[in-house]
N, C-alpha and C positions, 0 to 999 in steps of 0.2 A: 546325425548326432555323433556317430562313431568316428567320422573322419576328423573331427576336431580334437580327439583325445587319444592318448596312448593307453591301449587296453592290454592287459596281461592276465594270466592265470597262475596260481601257485597251489601246491598241495600243502595243506596244513591240517593237523588233527583229524586225518582221515576224510577230509573233504577237499574238493577243488573249489578254490575261492577266486572269484573274478575281482580285479581291481583296475583302477585308472591311476596313472602316475604321471608326474611332471617334475622336472628339475633334478638337481644334483646336490649332494652335500649331506648334512645331518638328516636322518630319517624322521619324518613327521607323518603320523597315521591319523586319518580323519574318519571317525566312526559315526555313521548316520543313525537315525532313529526310525520309529514307526509312525505312519506308514510311508516310508521313504526308500531311497537307495542312494548310491554314490552321488547321483546328480544333485542332491541337496547341497553339495559343496561346490557347485559350479562357479560360484562367485569368489571362492577362496583358492581353488586349485592352481590357477595360473598365476595369481598374485603371490601366493606363498611359495610357488614353485620357482620364483626368481631367486629365492634364498635357501631353500631346503629341497630335499628329495621328498616330495609329497606323494603319499599313497592313500587313495580313497577306495576301500573295498566295498563290495556288496556283502553285507554280513550273512552269516549262515542262514539259509532259507530264502534269501532275497534275490530277485532279478536273475542274474546269470551264475550265481553261486549255488552249489549243491543244496538240495532240499530234503534232508533226512525226514522220514515219517516218525511220528510219535513225540508226545510232549517231553518225554525224558531226554530227548536229544537237544533240548533248548535250555537246559539248566545253566545257571550263571557260570559255574566253574568250567563247563564245556566251552561256553562263549569266550571266556577270557583266555582259555588255552588255544582257541582258534587264532587269537591275536598274537599271543606269544609265538606260536608256530609261524605266523606271517612275518613277524619281526626277525626271527632267527632264520627263516627261509630266505629272507632278503639279504642275509649275510651280516646282520647287526645283532648286537646284544642289548642295546638300549634304543629307545625312540621317544620323541615327544608325542604324547598321546592326547588326542583331541576328540571329544565326544559330545554329541547332542542327543537329547531324549534317551532312547534305549542305548544308543552309542555312548551316552554319558554315564548311564548305569554300569555298562561294561567297563568304561574307563575308570570309574571310581574303584571298582573291585580289582581291576588289573593293577592299578597303582598300589592298592593296599596289599595285594597278594604277591606281587612281583616288583618290590621296590628296587631291586638291582637291575631291572629291565625298563625302568621308567626314568627318563631324563627330566621331563617336566609334564605337568598335567594341566589340561585346559578343558573346562566343562561349560557347556552351554545349555541352560534351561533343563537341568535334570538333577534331582537329589539322589544320594545313595538309596538303594532299594529299601534298606531297613529304616531309613529316615522317613521315606514316604509311607511305608506300611504302618509305622508308629503314628504318623500324623493322621492317617485314615481312621485310626481308632480313638484319637484324642482331640482332633480339630474338626468340628462340624462342617465348616466351610470347605475344608479339603476333602472330607468324606463325600460331600455333595459333588465337588469337582471330579472325584475319582469314581463316580458311579459306573462309568464305562469299564473300569478295570474289573469290577464285580460282575458286570454283564459278560465280559470276555471269558469268565471262568466257565460259562455254559458251553456244552459241546454243540457245534454246528450253527447255532442261532446267530452268533456274531458274523460269521462268514456269509450267511444267508442275507442278513440285514445290509451288510456293506456291499455285497455284489449284486443285489437285486436291481432290476431296471438298468442294465448296462453300467453297474457300479455307481449308481446315483448316490448311494450312502457314502461311499468312499470319496467321491468328488465333493460332496457337501462338507465332509470332515476337513478337507484342506481349507475351504473358504470360511467355514464357521470359526476356525481357529486363527484366521488371518486378521491382522490390523490393516495391512495393505492388500485388499482383496484383488486389486488389479494384477498382482503378481501371478495369480492363478488364472491365467487366460486359457483358452481352449487348447492351445499347443502344449503348454506346460502340464495341464491336467491330463492330456492324452499320454504324455511321456510317463507320468507317474502311474497312471492306471495300467498302462501296458506292462510296466515293471512289477506291479503289485497284484496282478491277476492271480486267481487261484492256480496252483496251490501255494504260491508265495504268501497270499493273504493269510492263509491258515497257519503257515510257519511263523509269520510275524505275531499273530495272536498267541501262538504257543509260548512266546517269551513271557507273556503275562501269566499264562496258566502255570508254567514251570516255576515261576517265582513264588507262587502260592503252594503248589503241590510238592515242591522240593525246597523247603526253606533252608537258608544258610545255617551252618552250625554257629553256636554262640561264640566260639573262639574267633571265627572269621568276622563276625559282626563287630568285634571289639578292636580289630586292626585299625591302624591309623595310616594316613597318607604322609609320607616322609619327604617328598620332593616339593619344590616350589609349585604352587597351584594358583591358577587364575580361573575365576568363575565369571562368565558373562551371562547376564540375565535380562531377557525382555520382560518388562514389568507387566505388560498387558496379557500375559499368559493366562488363558481361561481354564487350563487343566492343572497347572502347578502354581500354587500361590507363592508370592515373594517371601512370605514368612518362613517357608521351608529353608531359605538360605541362611536364616539366623543361626541355624545349628551347625553350619559347615565348619566354622572355626574350631569346634570341638573335635572334628574328625581329622583336621590337617595339622600335623606337627611341624611341617616345614613352613617357609614364608607363604603368606596367603594374601591374595588380592581379589577384590570383587568389583565388577563394573556393571552398574544397572543401566539399562537402556529404556527410558520411559516411552519411546515412540514405537517399540516393537513388542510383538507377542511371542508365541511359542516358536514360530519360524524365524527366529532372531537373525541367523546368519544369512537368510535369504531376504529378509525385510530391511535390514540395515547392514549390507555387506561391507561398505566402505568403513564404517565405524568399527565393525567386528574385526576386519582385517587390521585396522589401525591398532586396536587394543591387543590383538595377537602379536603383532610385530614389536610393539613397545615392550610387552612382557618378555619377549624372546631376545630383546636387546638388539634388534635390527634397526 
């Protein structure tokens, strides 16, 4: 795997962050979700790298990036400062920020908190943290879908469940959330499991714990996204309902576009890579 890609490390916000990069030009940062790593963007990196300098990091706690211990090290404002340090460490002030799942949550907050450092925002299957938390309390169907988030608040039990029997629980998570289950063949599953093994697994779950234990201040919750924003949403997502997207126009003050993909689920950029790449490049004017 490593021979195909350009791997680098950078110091940001007191951690060493591993990233894969391709291409030259305007900086585009691709942020993965849980339980994933940079490889989730394998179908995007080379195509987008024809037009941009694409950087796909392993987020804090994941794969080859440093793994600080303690839930407090995974607060959202720490996570967005990791990305700000990455952008500036690469010699840029602004970047196109693209995020899926937890990478999407980070991207929403990055764009809201650092408008001067966000050229454009692209979100794949992820609402802002406060939108999801509100929906969990007001939408019975979303509360049902989000039961795993409540389970993740427990100490140790989620890690034990997902890692038992050679990570059988983790492997079933990928397939159970897939529309195109053939995507998750043995080779692909082995790559993801290798990258997500403990302690990475615990770090990833700490993102969920921190979002509840260290809630955002009211002032931050009220911030708006000011840059042009594209949302791409796989409609068959069994964790995040399509109705969450109906609230996004209230959050975005800049130009807003949404593209629904009925043939994809949560792993949208992996299940429909050509369509996702097409929508990305159209939005970016390529």
